[in-house]
C-alpha positions as CSV (number, residue, x, y, z in Angstrom):
1,X,-8.8,5.9,-41.5
2,X,-5.8,5.5,-39.1
3,X,-6.2,3.8,-35.7
4,X,-4.1,4.8,-32.8
5,X,-3.2,2.6,-29.9
6,X,-2.3,3.6,-26.4
7,X,0.0,1.4,-24.4
8,X,-0.3,1.3,-20.7
9,X,2.6,0.3,-18.4
10,X,1.2,-2.2,-15.9
11,X,4.6,-2.7,-14.2
12,X,4.2,-3.2,-10.5
13,X,7.0,-2.7,-8.1
14,X,7.4,-4.8,-4.9
15,X,8.7,-3.0,-1.9
16,X,10.1,-4.8,1.0
17,X,10.3,-3.7,4.6
18,X,13.9,-3.4,5.9
19,X,15.9,-1.9,8.8
20,X,17.8,1.2,8.0
21,X,20.5,2.6,10.4
22,X,20.8,6.3,10.7
23,X,24.4,7.2,9.5
24,X,23.9,10.9,8.8
25,X,22.6,13.8,10.8
26,X,19.1,14.3,9.4
27,X,16.6,11.6,10.4
28,X,14.0,12.9,7.9
29,X,16.4,12.5,4.9
30,X,16.4,9.0,3.4
31,X,19.9,9.4,2.1
32,X,21.2,9.7,5.7
33,X,20.4,6.0,6.3
34,X,22.2,2.7,5.5
35,X,20.3,-0.5,4.7
36,X,21.1,-3.2,7.3
37,X,20.3,-6.9,7.2
38,X,18.5,-7.0,10.6
39,X,17.5,-4.8,13.5
40,X,20.7,-3.2,14.7
41,X,21.7,-3.3,18.4
42,X,21.2,0.2,19.8
43,X,22.7,1.0,23.1
44,X,20.3,1.9,26.0
45,X,19.0,4.2,27.4
46,X,17.2,5.5,24.4
47,X,17.8,9.2,23.7
48,X,18.3,9.7,20.0
49,X,17.3,8.0,16.7
50,X,19.3,4.8,15.8
51,X,17.3,3.0,13.2
52,X,13.9,2.8,11.4
53,X,12.0,-0.1,9.9
54,X,10.6,1.1,6.6
55,X,9.8,0.3,3.0
56,X,12.8,0.0,0.8
57,X,12.4,2.3,-2.2
58,X,14.2,-0.2,-4.4
59,X,17.5,1.7,-4.3
60,X,18.4,0.9,-0.7
61,X,16.8,4.0,0.9
62,X,13.9,4.1,3.2
63,X,10.5,5.5,2.3
64,X,9.8,7.9,5.1
65,X,6.0,8.3,5.3
66,X,4.2,10.9,7.4
67,X,3.0,8.1,9.6
68,X,6.7,7.0,10.2
69,X,7.7,10.6,10.8
70,X,5.0,10.8,13.5
71,X,6.2,7.5,15.0
72,X,9.8,8.9,15.1
73,X,8.6,12.1,16.8
74,X,6.6,10.1,19.4
75,X,9.5,7.7,20.1
76,X,11.9,10.6,20.7
77,X,9.4,12.6,22.8
78,X,8.6,9.6,25.0
79,X,12.1,8.2,24.9
80,X,10.9,4.7,24.0
81,X,11.5,2.3,21.2
82,X,8.5,1.6,19.0
83,X,7.6,-1.1,16.4
84,X,9.4,0.8,13.6
85,X,11.8,3.1,15.5
86,X,14.8,2.2,17.6
87,X,16.6,4.8,19.8
88,X,20.1,4.8,21.2
89,X,22.0,6.7,23.9
90,X,23.7,10.0,23.1
C-alpha cells in the first residue's frame, strides 16, 4: 500500500500601506502610480487625483480595492482630500 502526502503552502505575505503618486493618466490602473516615501505635496485647490494611500502589492504597485475606488470617486466629486486620497489642481 502506497501512502500519498499533500503539502500545503502556508506562506503568508505581509502588505504595507504606502503612498503612491499618480504618474500616468489612468487612476484605476495600478501601473500608473509610483511608490513614494511619504505623502506627497499636492498643490491646492484640489481638482484632480494626485496620490493614494493603499496597500503595496509587494512589487511597488498599489492594491486598488473597490472601497478605495469609491473613496477616489467621492473625493473627486466633492473636491476634497480624504484619508486615502489626495487631490491637486489642474
